C-alpha positions, -999 to 999 in steps of 0.1 A, spaced: 362 463 306 373 487 283 358 523 269 341 524 228 350 554 223 350 574 191 376 596 179 369 623 156 397 620 127 422 652 144 425 641 182 441 607 197 437 599 235 468 607 253 471 595 290 431 596 288 426 627 275 410 632 238 439 660 221 444 676 184 463 654 167 484 677 147 490 665 114 462 648 109 439 683 124 460 707 98 442 680 75 409 688 88 413 728 88 431 727 51 399 703 34 374 727 52 391 755 42 389 736 5 351 735 9 341 762 16 359 787 2 345 762 -32 308 779 -19 320 818 -23 326 812 -58 
């Protein structure tokens, strides 16, 4: 039976392990930087 998993954006499943996806994880980092920089203003 197939397992139902929700893997967050920025991660991928390889060989049964959840690992960071470099391109997507950089986008997530950039988004957080933009959000936190706006809140400092």
